[in-house]
N, C-alpha and C positions, 0 to 999 in steps of 0.2 A: 452689731456684727461687724460693721465697718471699722470700728476702733480696734476690735479683736484682730481682725485681719491685718490692719496696719501694723499693730504691735508684732504679729507673727512675721510680717515681711521684714521688719527691722531686725528681729531676732535671727532669721535666716541669713540676712546679710552679714551678720557677725558670727555666723556658724564657724567653728574652728576647722581649720584645714588639716584634718587628721589624715593619717595614712589609711590605706585600705584595711588594715587589720582592725582599727578602732572606729572607722567611719560609720559603719552600720549601727554599732552600739551607741555612739554619740548622736546619730540621727534619731534613733528610737527614743533616747532619753530626752532629746529636744522636743519631740512630738508629745511625750508625756508631760513635759514641763508646760508646754503651751496649753494643753487641754486642762491640766491640773492634776497633781498627784493624788489628791483626795478623791478624784473621779475615776482614775484608772485602776482597775483591779489587776489585770494582766495585759500584756502587750507582746506582740511578736511581729518580726519582719521576715518574710520568706521570699525566695526567688525561684525561678523556674529555669532549669537547664534546657539545652537544645533537644534532649529526648523527653521533655515534658515531665521531668522529675522535680519534686519540690525539695528545696534546700533551705534549711534554717540559717538566717544570717545573724539575728540577734533576738533576745528575749528580755522581758521585764517582769518582775523586779529583780530576779536572780537567775543564775544559770540552771537552777533545779526547778524552775517554774513549770508546772504541767500545762500543756497546751491542748488537751483533748477537747476543750470547749470550743475550739475554732474549727473543728473538722466540718461541721455543717455549713458554716458560712463560706468556707473555702470551696466546697463543692458547688454552692450556688453561684459564687462569683465566677468560677471557672465556666459555668454554663451561661450566665447572663452577661458577664464581662462589664460590670458596672459596680459602683459603690452600693453597699447594702447595709441595712440596720435590722437586726433581728432581736426580739425580746427574749430574755432568758429568765430562769428562776432566780429568786433572790438569795437562795442558799449559797450562791457563788461568793458572796461577801463574807469575809472572815469576821471574827469578833473584834479584831483590832481595827477593822475598817469602820466606816460610818454605819449608822443603823440602817435597817431595811428601808429602801426608797420606794417611791411609788412606781418607778419603772427602772428595771435593770436590763441592759441591752448589750448586744455584741455588735460592733461596727467594723466594717472592713472596706478598704479602698484599694483598687488595683492600679498599677501603672501599665498602660497598654501602649505598645509601640508596634506599628505595622500589623495591627490586629492580633498581636500576640501579647499575652500577659507576661510582663517582665518581673514585677514584684507585687506583693500584697502586704499591706499593713493591717493587722487585726488588733482590735482593742475590746476588752471586757470592761464595760463601764458601769459606774454607780452614779446615777444622776438623780436630781430632785425634780426637774421639770423636763418635759419632752422638748420644749423649745430650745434647750441647750444643744440638741443634736445638730441644728444648723450650723452653729459655730464650730462644733467638733468636726463635722464633714468638711467645713471650710478649711480648717487647719490641715486635714489629711490631703485635701486637694493642693494646697500650697506646698506641702511637703513632697507630694508626688512630682510636682514640677521641678523642685530642687533636686530630687533624686534622679529624675530623667536627665538633668543637666550633668550631674556627676557621672552617671553611667555613660553618657556620650563622651565625656572627657576621657574616661578610662578606655573606652573603645578606640578613641583616636590615638591614645598612647600606645595601645596594643598594635594598631595598624602601623603606626610609625615605626615601632620596634620591629615588626614583621618585615616592613619594607627595608629597613636597615639590614636585617639578617639576610633577606633575599639578595640584596645588592652585594653584600659581602660574599655570599655563596656563589653568585654569578662571577664575581671577580676572581675567586679561587678557581672556579671551573675554567674561565677563560685563560688563566695563567697556566693551568695544567694542560689544557688542550693545545696551547701554543708550543709546548715542548715537543721535540721531534722523537725522542726516545723515552722508554719507560724510566730509566734511571733519573733523567732530568725532571720528568713529570712527577715522580715520587718525591724528589728533593723539593720541588716547588710546593707540592701538597703539604709536606711536613712543615716547611718553613712558614707557609701562609697560615696553617692552623696554629702554630706556635705564636705568631704575631697576633692573630685574631683573638685568641683566648689566653694570652699572657702566660704562656707555658715556658718552662725552662728547657724542655726537650720534648720533641715529638718523634716517634720511631715508627717505621713501616717495615713489616716483614711478610714474606711469601710462605704460604703453607705448602709443604711438599713431603710426601712419604711420611705422614704422621709426625712431621716436625715443622718448625717455623724458622726460617732463615732471615735474619736481619739484613735489609738491603739499603735502607735510607735512614738518615738522621737529619733533623732540622739544623740548618746552619753549620753542617759538617759534611764534608765529602768523603774523607778518609777516616776509617775507624778499624780497630782491631776486633776480629771475631772471636779471639781467644780470651778476652778480658772477662772477669767474673760478672761485671755489669752487663755486658753484651749477652752473656749466657742467661742471666736472670731476666733480662727484657724478653728474650726468646721464650723462656719458660712461661712468663706471664702471658705472652701472646698465645702460646699453645693452649694455655688454660682457657682462655676465651674462645678460641677456635673449637676446641673439643666439646665445650659445653654449649656452643652455638648461641651465646648470649653476651650481652654487655656486662662488664665487671667494673665496679668503682670502689676505691678505698680513699677516704672513708665513705661509707654508704649508710645513710640514716635508717634504711629499711632492714639492715642486717646488724647483728651483734658482732662481737670480736671473733666468734667462732664461724662466722659466715651464715648463721641461722637467722630466720626472720625474727625481728625484735617484737613484732606484733602478730598474733595468730591471724588477724584479719588480712594481713598483707601476704600470707603464705598461700600463693596461688599456684605453685608448682608442686609436683609430686615428690621432688627431692630437693635437698638443700644445695645452694650454690657453693662451689669450691673456689676459694680465692686465696689459697695459701701462697702461691707464687706471686700474686699481685701484691698481697700484704708484705711479703718479704722484700719485694722491690721497693715498696714504700718505705720500709724500715731502713733499707740500705741508703736511701736518700734523705734520711732525717725525718721520717714520717711525713713524707710529701704526699700531696694528693695525686692519685693515679687513676686514670680512666682507660680501659682496654675495650676496643670495639672490633668485632670481626667484619670483614668486607666480603661481599657476595657478588658473584656474576649475576646479571639480570635473569630473574626467573629460576635461580638455583639457590633458594634460601636455606637448603639443607647442608650445603657443603661450602664453607668459606674458603676462598683462594688466598686471602691475606688477612692481616690484622694491623691495627694502628694503636699505639699507646701514647697518651698525653700525660705529661708530668708537670706539676707546678707546686708552689709553696704550700705547706700543710695548712696554713691559716686561710687558704682559698680553695676549699673543697668544691668539687663540681656539683652544682645544684641540679635538681631534677630537670629544670628548664634548660640548663646548659647541656646536660646529657642528651636530652631529646634533640636539641638543635645541632649538636656535633654529630649525632647519629644521622640526622637528616642530611647533613653535608656529606657524610660518608656514603650514604645511599646514592646521592646525586653523582659523586665522582667515582664510585667503585667500578662502574661499567667502563668509564674512560680509561682507568688504570688497567683494568683487565685487558681491554682491547689493545692498548699499547704494549703490554707485556706479551700477549698472545701473538701480536704482529711480528715480534722479533724471534719467535720460535720457528724452527724448520717446519715445512709443510707436513712432513710425516708426523712430527711431534704435535702439530695442531690437530691433525686428524685423530691421532691417538688420544689426545685430551678430550676431544668431542665424543669419541666413542666411549671412553672411560666414564665421562660424565653421564651419558645416556644409560650406560650399563648400571652405574651406581643408582640412578633414579629408578631403574627397572627392578633391581634386586634389593635395593635398600629400603628403609622404612619410608613411609609416606608415598605420595604420588599414586593414590589409588586409581585415579582415572587413567593414567598411563598403563598401569598394570592390567586394568580391565580391558583397555583398548588392544593391548598386545595379545591377551588371552582370547578376546573375541576374534582378532585377526587370525590367530593360529587355528581356532575352531572352524572359522569359515573356510580357511585354506584346506584343512583336513576334509571338510564336508565336500568342497568342490572337487577335490582330488578323487573322491569316491562316488560322486553323484553322476549317474548316467541318466539321460532322458532322451526322448524322441526329438529328432531334428526335423522341423517343419519349415519349408521355404515359403515365405509370405511374399505375395506379389499382387499388384493391381489386376483386376479382371473385369471383363464386360461381356454381356450376352449379345449374340448375333443370331439372326434367323438363318436356317439352313437354305431357304429358297427366297430369292428376292426378284421382283419383276419391275421393269421400268415401263411406264406408260408414257408414250411420246405423242406429239401432234401429228395427225395423219396427213395434214396438208397445211398450206399457208392459209391463215384465216385470223378470226378474232374470237376472243373468249366471250361467250354469251352468258353463261352462269357457272356457278361452282356449288356443289352439294356436299363436298367432303374436304377435309384438310388433314395435315399430318397429325397423327395421334389417334385418328378415328379408326374404329374397327368396322370393316365393311363386309358385306356378303358377296357371294359369287354373282356376277352380272349386275351388281348394283351400279347405277350411274354415278360417276364421280364429278363430272363436269361436262359441258356441252359447248361446241363451237357454233358460231353464227352460220345459219343455213340459207340465208337469203340469196346470196350470190350463187350458191349451188342450185337453188330452186330455179332461178332464171336461166342458169346454164342448162339445166334439164329440159326446161320448156324449149329452149333454143334448139337443142338436138332432137327433141321429139318433133318439132316443126320441120326440121331439116330432113328427118326420116320420112315424114309424110310427103313432103315435096319430092324427094328422090323416088319414093315408091310410085307416085303418079307419073313421073317422067319415065320410069322403067316400064310401066304398063303401056304407055304410048309408044315407046321404042319397040316393044315386043309386037304391037299391032302393025307397025311399019316394017317389021322384020329387018330392023337396022342392027346388024350384029356388032358392029364396032361400038355403036352408042350404048348397046345393052351391056357390053363388057365394062365400059367406063362407069355407067350408072351403078352396076353391081359393086364395083370397087368402092365408089363413093358411098354407097349405102352401107357397106361393111365398115367403113371408117366411121361414119356417123353413129352406127350401132355401138362400136367400141368406145366412142366418146361418151355415149349415153350410159353405157355400162360403168365407165370410170366415174361418172358423176353420181350414179346410184351407189356405187361402192363408197364414195366419199361421204354421201349423205348417211349411209348406214354407220360409218365410223365417226360421224360428228358427235355422237354421244359416247363419251369415254367411260367405259364400263370396266369393273374389276374382273379379271380373268378367273380369280379364285378368292375364296374367303381369306381375309388376313387383316393386317394392320398397316395403315399408311405411315411410313416413317419419314417421308419427305414429300413436300408439295402443299402449297396453299395459294389457290387462285382467287380467293375472295377479295384480295387487294388488287387484282389485275383484271377485273371485269372490263371488257371492251378493248383490252390490250391486244396487240398483234403478236401472233406466234408464227414461227416458221416451221416448215415440215421437218420432223425428226427431233424437234426441241423436247427435252425431258420435262414432263409436267408433274408426274407422280412417281414415287417408288413404293411398291407394295411388298410387304414381307409376310410370308406365310406364318400363321400361329400354330402353336403346339409342338414345333420342332425347332430346337435351338442348339447352337454350339457355343463354346466358351473360348474367348480370346484372353490369354494371360500374358502380361508383359513382365518377363523375367529379366532382372539386371544382368549385364554382360558378365559380371564377376561371379554369378551363380548359375549360369546356364549350363555349365559342365556337370553340375550336380543332378541335372534332370535327365530323364530318358523316357522313351515311349512306354506306356504301361503302368507308370506310377499313379497311385491313387492320391486323391486330395479332397479337401473340403472347401466349400464356398459359402460365404455369408454376404448377401446383397444389402446395400444400404436401405432399400425399401422393405426388406424382410430380415431385420437383424436378429430375430428370434428363431430363425429356421436355417438349418445347415443342409446344403445340398452336396451330394456325393458326385464326384466326376473322375474320369480317367484321362490321362494325357494321351492323345491320339496322334499328335503330329508336332514336330519341332521344326520350325522354319529356319533355313540357314542364313537368312538375311537380317542384318541388324537395322534397327530403327532408332534414329536420333531424335531426342526431344527432351526439354526441360534440363538441359545440361548433362545428360547421361544417355548411354546407349542401352537399348533393351532388345531382346529377341522374343518373337511371337510364338507362343505355344497354344495349340488348339486342344480343347478338352471336350469330352463327350460325357453328358450327364448319365448317371447310373441310378437305377431304382427310384426314379421319379415318376409318379403316376401322371396320367394324361390330364386329369382334372387340375392338378397343381401346375402343370406346364402351361395350361391356358391362362394362369394368372401372371405369367411372366410377360415381359415386354422387351422388344429389341432395344439394346443400348443401356440396359440396367447395369450399373457399376457396383463393384463390391471388392472384397479382399479374398483371394484364394490362397490356401495353404497346401503345399505339395509335400507328402511324407517322403523323406529321403532315407534316413537310417537312424540308428541309435548311436550316441556319442557322449563324451563328457559335457556336462552343462557349462562348465567354465570355458571350454573351447567354443561352444556355440556363442556365448556372450562376447568373448574376446576376439573372435575371428576377424571382424571388421578392423579393429584397432591393430592387430598384428599384421594383417595384409597391408594396411596403410603404412605402417612403419617399414615394412619390407620394401615397398615401392619407393618410399623416400630415401632409404639407405641406398637402393640401387641408383636412384636419380642422381644423388650427390657424390657417392663414393664408389659406385659400380661394384 
C-alpha cells in the first residue's frame, strides 16, 4: 500500500492545472486511473450547496451514466460523515466488464470542512479481493486532501475578488458623497462606473411623470436633449423603470424577441420587453447595453431614476457583472436620492413624501401598510362611537369610626404587658400594668398618718382645745385626700380596654421596666365593626367627584370581594405626598353585613373606583395625555 500511495502522491503533484470548468472531470478521471479503470464500473463527484442541496460536478465513464446506485451510500455518508464501503449485487457489471467477482462494492469518501460535508466521491467497484479496498480508500483520502487544497484556493480567489469589488464600491461611494450637489454627484457616479467596467458611456436619468429625463453622462457635462441618441437612451431607461427590472442586451437568458430561451428560466408571469434597449444597442453598432432602475431605500416598487451602461459588443455584461453593478447601484441610490431631494423646495419635498406614501397605500403591494391603515380606520371609527362608564380609580384605606387613646395615669414604671398592636381585646381586658410598689408604700404612709391624726384629734377633743381641733381636722382631711389619690392611682395601674376593639398602636413588651410619664400615650384602641373609608383622589380629578356618588372597593387582603360605598364627605384641604397633591374623600360602606365588617381591620388598603358618568372611551383613555399637553402649551407659549 505504501508504494501505491507514493505513486498516487507523485501523480497528484503532476496533476494538470485545469480551469474550474474541467477541473472536477480531470480530478475524477485521475482517481479512476489511480484505482484502475478495470476496477471502476461507475464514478461520481458531488458537492453540497449552502442550503444542503446536492450538485453533480462530474461523472464517469460518460455524461449519460446512471447514478441511482449511489443513493444509499450518499444517505449513509450524510448521516455518519465518514468514508464507507457497501457490498452490492454483481449485476451492476456489464458484459463488457470483467467477469463476476467475489465481491462487488460501492465506496464513498467525503470531504468534511468545519463539520460540514463539502464533496463526496462515489465509486462502483469490481474487485477480485477484499484487501484491495485499503488501497482504494487510501487513494480517495489522498484525493480529498488535494480537493480541499483546490477548494481553499478557489475560496481565497473569491474573497480577494470580493474585497476588490467592495473597495471599488466604497471608492465610488466616497467620491459621490464628497460632491456637494446632485449634478456633480451624478456625474461622478457615471464616470466612476464607466472607468470601473470599461464602458464607452454611462447615462443617468430621473423618472418624473411617467417619463425619464437624462441628467448626467459620463465624461460629459454638456449634451443636447433633442438628439435622437438622447431620446433613445431615455426610452431605454423608461423601459427598465416601467418594468421595474434590470434589462441587458445581449442577454443569454432571452432570445431575440425578449422571450426566455429556456423554459426552465421562465420565472416571471410575462415576457420582458426590451425593444428600446435593443434599438439603443443597434444604434451603437450592436453594443452591449445594461439598464438598471434606481430606488429610494424601502421603496422597491417605484424607481426614481435609472442608469444605462454601454460598451463594445464583444464585451457583453456577464451575470456576475450584472449582479455586481446592481449591488453598486443599490449602495449609491440612496445617496443620489438624498442629494436630489435636498435641492428641492420644502413644499416639493413634502409633496413627494406624501405622494410616495399615497402610492404605497393605493398601489399594488405593501399589504402590511394597507392592513395597518384599515385597522387604524376601524379602531378610530370604533372609538368615535364607543361609550362606556367612567370610573375614577384612587387609593383607599379603612379607618375605624371610634378610636380611644390609653395613656399613663401617673409617672411610673412598666411592670408587664399583656397585649400589643394588632390584638383584638375585650372590654375591661387588662392590656398592661404599671409598677405598684411605690404606690403601696405611699398608701401605707398616708394610712399611718390618718391613724396618728385621729389619735391627736381625740386627745384635743378631750382637752376641749378648739384651735387644735380645727388644725387637726384640716390635716386629717388633707391626709384622707392623699390616700384617696393613691387608691385611685392603684386602681388605674392596670390599664384596661374601655370597650372591645383592636389595638392599632402600642407594644410595651419591649419596654418592660421603662419609665413613663403621666399622660404619655401607650395604646390606641379602635372599635371593631364600624369603619369609614378614606380615599386619596388626585388633584386633577377631585372636581369630578361630589357627595353622594357611589363606588366600589377591592381590598388587597380581599381581592375577590367588592364592597359598595357612598362618598359622604370631601375635605377642602390638599395633602402633599409622593410628588403629587391629593384630596381626602370619606366614604361610608353600604349593604355590608355586620359579620363581614368584623373581618375588616383598620388600615387595610385597596383601590376604590367612584362612578362619575358615561362618556367616550377614547376620551377616558386620552384625557391624561391631552391635559398634559395643554399644560405644557400653556407653560411655554401661554
